[in-house]
C-alpha positions in Angstrom: 0.0 0.0 0.0 1.3 3.4 -0.9 1.4 5.6 2.2 1.3 9.4 2.3 4.6 11.2 2.8 4.7 13.5 5.8 5.5 17.1 4.7 7.9 19.6 6.2 6.4 21.2 9.3 5.0 17.9 10.8 6.3 17.4 14.3 7.2 13.7 13.7 10.1 14.9 11.4 11.7 16.6 14.4 11.5 13.8 16.9 14.3 11.4 17.7 12.9 8.0 16.8 12.6 5.0 19.1 14.3 1.6 18.8 11.9 -1.3 18.1 12.0 -5.1 18.5 10.7 -8.0 16.5 7.4 -7.8 18.3 6.6 -4.5 16.5 3.1 -5.0 15.0 3.0 -5.8 11.3 6.6 -4.9 10.7 6.9 -6.9 7.5 3.8 -5.2 6.0 5.2 -1.8 7.1 8.5 -2.5 5.4 6.7 -3.7 2.2 4.6 -0.5 2.2 7.7 1.6 2.7 9.4 0.1 -0.4 6.2 0.6 -2.4 5.8 4.2 -1.2 9.5 5.0 -1.9 9.5 3.6 -5.4 6.1 5.2 -6.3 7.5 8.6 -5.2 10.8 8.1 -7.2 12.8 8.1 -4.0 16.0 6.3 -3.2 15.4 6.2 0.6 12.5 6.5 3.0 12.6 6.7 6.8 9.7 5.8 9.1 9.2 9.4 10.3 8.4 10.3 6.7 5.3 8.1 6.9 4.4 9.3 10.4 6.0 6.5 12.5 8.5 7.6 15.1 10.6 4.4 15.0 14.2 3.8 14.0 13.5 2.2 10.6 14.6 3.2 7.1 15.0 1.7 3.7 17.4 2.7 0.9 18.1 1.7 -2.7 21.1 3.6 -4.0 21.2 1.2 -7.0 18.5 3.5 -8.4 20.9 6.4 -8.6 23.4 4.4 -10.6 20.7 3.2 -13.0 19.6 6.8 -13.5 23.1 8.0 -14.1 23.7 5.3 -16.7 20.4 6.1 -18.4 21.5 9.7 -18.6 24.8 8.6 -20.2 26.9 9.7 -17.3 30.0 7.6 -16.6 30.9 8.7 -13.0 32.7 6.1 -10.9 31.8 6.1 -7.3 33.4 3.7 -4.9 30.1 2.1 -4.0 28.9 1.3 -7.5 26.5 -0.4 -8.3 24.9 0.7 -5.0 23.1 -1.0 -2.1 19.5 -2.0 -1.3 18.5 -2.7 2.3 16.5 -2.3 5.4 18.0 -0.6 8.5 16.3 -1.1 11.9 17.7 0.5 15.1 20.6 2.0 13.2 23.3 3.8 15.2 26.4 5.4 13.8 29.7 3.8 15.0 32.0 6.1 13.0 32.1 8.7 10.2 35.2 8.8 8.0 36.9 10.4 5.0 36.7 13.9 3.7 33.5 15.9 3.5 32.1 16.2 -0.1 29.2 18.1 -1.7 26.3 16.6 -3.4 22.9 18.0 -4.5 20.2 16.5 -2.2 16.5 16.6 -2.1 13.9 15.1 0.2 10.4 13.6 -0.4 9.2 15.5 2.7 10.6 18.8 1.3 9.6 18.6 -2.3 10.9 20.9 -5.0 13.9 22.0 -2.9 17.4 20.7 -3.7 20.6 22.0 -2.2 24.3 21.1 -2.2 25.0 19.4 1.2 28.4 18.5 2.7 28.7 15.0 4.2 31.5 12.6 5.1 32.6 10.0 2.6 31.9 7.0 4.7 29.8 5.8 7.6 30.0 2.7 9.8 26.7 1.7 11.1 25.5 -0.9 13.6 22.0 -1.9 12.7 19.5 -4.8 12.4 18.0 -6.1 9.1 14.4 -7.1 8.5 15.1 -10.4 10.3 16.7 -8.6 13.3 20.1 -10.0 12.5 22.7 -7.5 13.8 25.3 -6.0 11.4 28.2 -3.6 11.7 29.0 -2.4 8.2 30.9 0.5 6.5 29.3 2.2 3.5 30.8 4.8 1.3 30.2 7.1 -1.6 26.6 7.8 -2.7 25.3 4.9 -0.6 26.8 6.5 2.6 25.2 9.8 1.6 21.7 8.2 1.2 22.2 6.4 4.5 23.3 9.6 6.3 20.3 11.5 4.9 17.8 8.8 6.1 19.7 8.4 9.4 19.2 12.1 10.0 15.4 11.5 9.7 15.4 9.0 12.6 17.4 11.6 14.6 14.9 14.4 13.9 17.2 16.2 11.5 16.6 17.4 7.9 19.0 18.1 5.1 18.1 21.8 5.2 19.6 22.0 8.7 23.0 21.9 7.1 22.4 25.1 5.2 23.8 28.4 6.2 21.3 30.8 7.9 21.1 33.1 4.9 20.2 30.3 2.6 17.6 29.0 5.0 16.1 32.5 5.2 15.9 32.6 1.4 14.0 29.3 1.4 11.6 30.4 4.1 8.7 31.2 1.8 9.0 27.8 -0.1 9.2 26.0 3.2 6.2 27.8 4.6 4.2 26.9 1.4 5.1 23.2 1.9 4.0 23.3 5.5 0.6 24.9 4.4 0.2 22.3 1.6 0.6 24.8 -1.1 2.6 22.5 -3.3 1.8 20.1 -6.1 3.6 16.8 -6.3 2.9 13.5 -8.1 2.8 11.5 -4.9 0.5 11.4 -1.8 1.4 13.8 1.0 0.2 14.5 4.5 0.5 18.1 5.8 0.7 19.4 9.4 -2.5 20.7 10.7 
C-alpha cells in the first residue's frame, strides 16, 4: 500500500525515533509498504518518520541512482557502484570517516527544494536487518550519503539543517508553502494541521 509522505512542518520529522524489537506490530507489512511508497515517489530512501512513524527504521536503494546516471549517459565512478539496497532497523552510527564532499540533495518531505550538502565520505553503522540479524558495516560514496540522509530523519534532523542561515532565510517562503500544503507533487502527501 502506498502511504502518504509527511510534509515539512510535521512534528514527527523533528522527533528522535525509538528503537523497536521483533514484536513491533505488522513490521513486514510496514517495510513492504515503505518500499512501495518510496518507489512510487521516485525516492532512493525512505525513513519511518516520513510516513508518520517515530521508529528507527529506514529503507534505501542507492542502486536507483546508478541506474539513472547510466540512463542519462553519465560515466561517473563512485566507490560504492552499483549501490546497495537494504532495510535498516535500530541503526546507530559507529564512525564517520573520510573527507566531506558536496552533493545535491532533495527530500520527499521537502519537495521541489534541492541543495548542495556536505557530508562525510563513509559511515560505519550498527543496525539490524528485517530479520533482526545484527550487522556492523561500513558504507561509502553515494550509498553512505543516502544512509546519512535517512539516518538524519530518525534523529529528527533534515538536510536543510546543514544550510547556512542566509540560505535557509531565502528558502523560508518555499518551506512555509510546503507546511501549508501549497505545493503540487505527483505522490501522496500528509500536511501538518
